[in-house]
C-alpha positions as CSV (number, residue, x, y, z in Angstrom):
1,X,-114.1,-19.9,15.9
2,X,-112.5,-17.8,18.2
3,X,-112.3,-20.9,21.3
4,X,-110.9,-23.2,18.7
5,X,-108.1,-20.5,17.6
6,X,-107.3,-20.4,21.2
7,X,-107.2,-24.0,21.9
8,X,-105.2,-24.1,19.1
9,X,-102.4,-22.3,20.1
10,X,-102.3,-23.7,23.1
11,X,-101.9,-27.0,21.5
12,X,-98.7,-25.4,19.5
13,X,-96.9,-24.4,22.6
14,X,-97.8,-27.4,24.5
15,X,-96.0,-29.5,20.9
16,X,-93.0,-26.7,20.9
17,X,-92.4,-27.0,24.9
18,X,-93.1,-31.0,25.4
19,X,-94.9,-29.2,28.6
20,X,-98.1,-31.4,29.1
21,X,-98.5,-29.9,32.6
22,X,-100.0,-26.8,30.9
23,X,-104.0,-26.5,30.5
24,X,-105.9,-26.2,28.1
25,X,-108.6,-22.7,27.8
26,X,-111.7,-23.9,29.4
27,X,-114.7,-22.4,26.6
28,X,-117.2,-20.3,28.4
29,X,-120.2,-22.2,26.3
30,X,-121.0,-25.8,27.2
31,X,-121.3,-26.7,23.4
32,X,-119.0,-29.7,21.7
33,X,-115.8,-26.8,21.9
34,X,-116.1,-27.0,25.7
35,X,-116.4,-30.6,25.3
36,X,-113.1,-30.6,22.7
37,X,-111.3,-28.5,25.4
38,X,-112.2,-30.8,28.4
39,X,-111.6,-34.0,26.8
40,X,-108.0,-32.3,25.7
41,X,-107.6,-31.3,29.2
42,X,-108.1,-34.8,30.5
43,X,-105.7,-36.2,28.1
44,X,-103.0,-33.7,28.9
45,X,-103.5,-34.6,33.0
46,X,-102.9,-38.4,32.2
47,X,-99.7,-37.5,29.9
48,X,-98.6,-35.6,33.0
49,X,-99.3,-38.3,34.8
50,X,-97.4,-41.3,32.7
51,X,-94.2,-38.8,32.6
52,X,-94.3,-37.9,36.1
53,X,-94.4,-41.7,36.8
54,X,-91.4,-42.8,34.3
55,X,-89.2,-39.7,35.4
56,X,-90.2,-41.2,39.2
57,X,-89.4,-44.7,38.2
58,X,-85.8,-43.4,35.9
59,X,-84.8,-42.0,39.1
60,X,-84.8,-44.9,41.5
61,X,-83.5,-46.7,38.8
62,X,-80.8,-44.4,38.3
63,X,-80.0,-43.7,42.3
64,X,-80.3,-48.1,42.4
65,X,-77.7,-48.5,40.2
66,X,-75.2,-45.5,41.6
67,X,-75.9,-47.3,45.5
68,X,-75.0,-50.8,43.7
69,X,-72.0,-49.7,42.1
70,X,-70.4,-48.1,45.2
71,X,-71.7,-51.1,47.2
72,X,-69.7,-53.3,44.8
73,X,-66.3,-51.4,45.2
74,X,-65.8,-52.7,48.4
75,X,-65.6,-56.6,47.9
76,X,-64.3,-56.0,44.7
77,X,-61.2,-53.9,46.7
78,X,-61.0,-56.9,49.4
79,X,-60.8,-59.8,46.1
80,X,-58.2,-57.7,44.4
81,X,-56.3,-57.5,47.9
82,X,-56.2,-61.3,48.3
83,X,-55.4,-61.9,44.7
84,X,-52.4,-60.1,44.9
85,X,-51.4,-62.1,47.9
86,X,-52.1,-65.4,46.7
87,X,-50.0,-64.1,43.3
88,X,-47.0,-63.2,45.5
89,X,-46.8,-66.6,47.8
90,X,-46.6,-68.5,44.1
91,X,-43.5,-68.0,43.3
92,X,-42.4,-71.4,42.8
93,X,-41.7,-73.2,39.4
94,X,-44.2,-76.0,40.3
95,X,-46.5,-73.4,40.7
96,X,-47.1,-71.7,37.8
97,X,-50.0,-73.2,36.5
98,X,-51.4,-71.4,40.0
99,X,-50.2,-68.5,39.3
100,X,-51.5,-68.4,35.8
101,X,-54.9,-68.8,36.9
102,X,-54.2,-65.8,39.7
103,X,-53.0,-63.7,37.0
104,X,-56.3,-64.5,35.2
105,X,-58.3,-63.9,37.9
106,X,-56.7,-60.3,38.9
107,X,-56.9,-59.4,34.8
108,X,-60.6,-59.7,35.2
109,X,-61.3,-58.4,38.5
110,X,-59.5,-55.0,37.9
111,X,-61.5,-54.7,34.2
112,X,-64.8,-55.5,36.8
113,X,-63.4,-52.8,39.4
114,X,-62.9,-50.3,36.5
115,X,-66.1,-51.2,34.7
116,X,-68.0,-50.5,38.4
117,X,-66.5,-47.5,38.8
118,X,-67.5,-46.0,35.0
119,X,-71.0,-46.9,36.2
120,X,-70.9,-45.5,39.8
121,X,-69.3,-42.2,37.7
122,X,-72.2,-42.4,34.9
123,X,-75.0,-43.0,37.8
124,X,-73.9,-40.6,40.3
125,X,-74.2,-37.7,37.2
126,X,-77.6,-39.0,36.1
127,X,-78.7,-39.1,39.5
128,X,-77.5,-35.4,40.0
129,X,-75.0,-36.2,42.8
130,X,-72.8,-33.7,41.7
131,X,-69.2,-34.3,43.3
132,X,-67.3,-31.8,45.6
133,X,-65.8,-29.1,43.2
134,X,-62.6,-26.8,43.6
135,X,-61.1,-24.1,42.2
136,X,-58.4,-26.0,40.1
137,X,-56.0,-25.7,37.2
138,X,-57.2,-28.3,34.1
139,X,-53.9,-27.6,32.4
140,X,-52.3,-29.2,35.3
141,X,-54.6,-31.6,35.8
142,X,-54.3,-32.6,32.0
143,X,-51.0,-32.8,31.9
144,X,-50.7,-35.5,35.1
145,X,-53.5,-37.7,32.8
146,X,-51.1,-37.0,29.8
147,X,-48.1,-38.1,31.7
148,X,-50.2,-41.4,32.7
149,X,-51.0,-42.5,29.9
150,X,-47.9,-42.1,28.0
151,X,-46.5,-45.6,29.0
152,X,-49.7,-47.6,27.7
153,X,-50.0,-45.8,23.9
154,X,-47.0,-48.0,22.3
155,X,-45.5,-46.5,19.7
156,X,-47.8,-43.6,19.2
157,X,-46.0,-39.9,20.1
158,X,-48.5,-38.0,22.4
159,X,-47.6,-34.0,21.8
160,X,-49.1,-31.5,24.4
161,X,-49.6,-28.1,23.9
162,X,-50.8,-26.1,27.0
163,X,-51.7,-22.4,27.8
164,X,-51.4,-22.1,31.9
165,X,-53.2,-21.6,34.2
166,X,-56.7,-22.7,33.3
167,X,-59.0,-21.8,35.9
168,X,-62.1,-23.7,36.4
169,X,-64.3,-24.7,39.3
170,X,-64.4,-28.3,39.1
171,X,-63.8,-31.9,40.7
172,X,-60.6,-33.0,39.9
173,X,-60.4,-36.7,39.8
174,X,-63.6,-35.9,37.1
175,X,-61.4,-33.7,35.0
176,X,-58.5,-35.8,35.0
177,X,-60.5,-38.4,33.7
178,X,-62.2,-36.4,31.2
179,X,-58.2,-36.2,29.6
180,X,-57.3,-40.0,30.5
181,X,-60.4,-40.9,28.1
182,X,-60.1,-38.9,25.4
183,X,-56.1,-39.7,25.2
184,X,-57.2,-43.5,25.9
185,X,-59.5,-43.7,23.3
186,X,-57.3,-41.8,20.6
187,X,-54.7,-44.5,21.4
188,X,-57.0,-47.6,21.2
189,X,-58.1,-46.2,17.2
190,X,-55.0,-44.8,16.1
191,X,-52.2,-47.4,14.6
192,X,-48.6,-47.5,15.6
193,X,-46.8,-44.7,14.7
194,X,-49.9,-42.4,14.7
195,X,-49.5,-38.9,16.0
196,X,-52.0,-38.0,19.2
197,X,-52.3,-34.2,20.5
198,X,-53.1,-32.7,23.9
199,X,-53.9,-29.0,23.4
200,X,-55.1,-26.8,26.0
201,X,-56.0,-23.2,25.3
202,X,-58.5,-20.6,26.8
203,X,-61.5,-19.3,24.0
204,X,-63.1,-16.4,25.8
205,X,-65.1,-17.3,29.0
206,X,-64.3,-21.1,28.3
207,X,-61.3,-23.3,28.6
208,X,-60.9,-25.5,25.8
209,X,-59.6,-29.3,25.8
210,X,-58.9,-30.9,22.4
211,X,-57.2,-34.2,21.5
212,X,-56.7,-34.8,17.7
213,X,-54.9,-37.9,16.1
214,X,-54.0,-38.9,12.3
215,X,-55.8,-42.2,12.6
216,X,-59.0,-43.1,10.2
217,X,-60.9,-40.7,12.0
218,X,-64.4,-41.5,13.3
219,X,-67.2,-42.1,10.3
220,X,-69.6,-40.0,9.7
221,X,-72.6,-42.0,10.5
222,X,-71.0,-42.8,14.3
223,X,-70.6,-39.0,15.0
224,X,-73.9,-38.8,16.3
225,X,-74.0,-41.6,19.1
226,X,-69.8,-41.6,19.7
227,X,-71.0,-40.2,23.2
228,X,-73.3,-42.7,23.8
229,X,-73.0,-45.2,26.5
230,X,-71.3,-49.4,25.5
231,X,-70.5,-47.6,21.8
232,X,-67.5,-49.0,20.2
233,X,-66.0,-48.2,17.0
234,X,-63.7,-50.6,14.9
235,X,-59.9,-49.6,15.3
236,X,-56.9,-51.0,14.6
237,X,-56.3,-51.3,18.6
238,X,-53.1,-52.8,19.9
239,X,-53.1,-54.9,23.1
240,X,-50.9,-52.2,24.7
241,X,-54.6,-50.0,25.1
242,X,-57.6,-52.8,23.9
243,X,-60.5,-54.0,26.3
244,X,-62.3,-50.9,26.9
245,X,-66.2,-51.0,28.2
246,X,-67.5,-48.6,25.5
247,X,-68.1,-46.5,28.8
248,X,-65.0,-44.1,28.1
249,X,-66.8,-41.2,25.4
250,X,-70.0,-41.1,27.6
251,X,-68.3,-40.4,31.0
252,X,-66.7,-37.5,28.7
253,X,-69.7,-36.1,28.0
254,X,-71.3,-36.6,31.5
255,X,-68.9,-35.0,33.3
256,X,-68.2,-31.9,30.6
257,X,-72.3,-31.3,30.8
258,X,-72.3,-31.8,34.3
259,X,-69.4,-28.9,34.9
260,X,-71.8,-26.8,33.1
261,X,-69.5,-27.5,29.7
262,X,-70.0,-29.9,26.2
263,X,-68.1,-32.6,24.6
264,X,-68.6,-32.8,20.8
265,X,-66.5,-34.6,18.0
266,X,-65.3,-33.8,14.5
267,X,-62.4,-34.3,11.7
268,X,-58.7,-33.2,12.5
269,X,-56.4,-31.1,10.3
270,X,-54.7,-34.3,9.2
271,X,-58.2,-36.1,8.9
272,X,-58.1,-38.3,12.0
273,X,-60.4,-37.5,14.8
274,X,-61.1,-34.4,17.0
275,X,-62.8,-34.9,20.3
276,X,-63.1,-31.1,21.8
277,X,-64.4,-30.4,25.5
278,X,-65.6,-26.7,26.7
279,X,-65.3,-26.2,29.9
280,X,-66.2,-22.4,31.6
281,X,-63.6,-21.0,33.1
282,X,-63.5,-19.9,37.1
283,X,-65.0,-16.1,37.1
284,X,-63.3,-13.9,39.2
285,X,-64.5,-12.0,42.6
286,X,-65.2,-9.0,40.4
287,X,-67.1,-11.2,37.8
288,X,-68.7,-12.6,40.4
289,X,-70.1,-9.3,41.9
290,X,-71.1,-8.2,37.9
291,X,-72.7,-10.4,36.9
292,X,-76.0,-10.4,38.8
293,X,-76.4,-6.7,37.8
294,X,-75.9,-7.3,34.3
295,X,-78.6,-10.4,34.5
296,X,-80.9,-7.9,35.9
297,X,-80.8,-5.8,33.2
């Protein structure tokens, strides 16, 4: 029974790791157990080939979406520029209908540009195309995002609690997008009169970004899929902040993970939603020198 026990142990390891590239042990005897081992090995090779083919297809698909999104940005920018010029030329009262049509086209083109930008960011993250990283202050970046979103949140109060500095290695534009999307999401799904808090602090080796509100919160059944793409919740959004693409929180998680961090959702102290992003703080020169030695130990 020893050959069968060896096959069982190997099969259990493959089931736990999900790695079909492993090999089954081959018994010396050319009997029924040997035939079973060869059959299992043939099955594993077929599964491994299918997985490699699937990963190759997915990789090409991600690269195509990234390239297509990038190529779409140039004509969209040209369309927007021409529409803005046309809008400026329609200043006569007799041209009110034409101006209304141009205004509508501008709004639609603007939404299309934002959607293309979101798809490009996600496609690059899926394809492993990491943006340029540099040392930056996450607290400062978050402050700029808060200042940008403040005029659009309507009748809501925005409070900022920040520890400075919070040095991280990252892409400033992508980190700015994390905070912007979290604040925009809070404004979209809380009623007027709500309070939104942006909190930044250090926690051990991590910088923590929290956005909490006192709105209706995220239903428990939605929390497991809230960071998936094109997931939208039902909320009391007003016209000032409505019209999301359903990609905002997916971008939050994708950027956080690409920076070596994480994103999670929970309930705030006041019963509303709480979104928390953790990003590794930038290491000092001394820590960089010590870490390899600790790893060897």
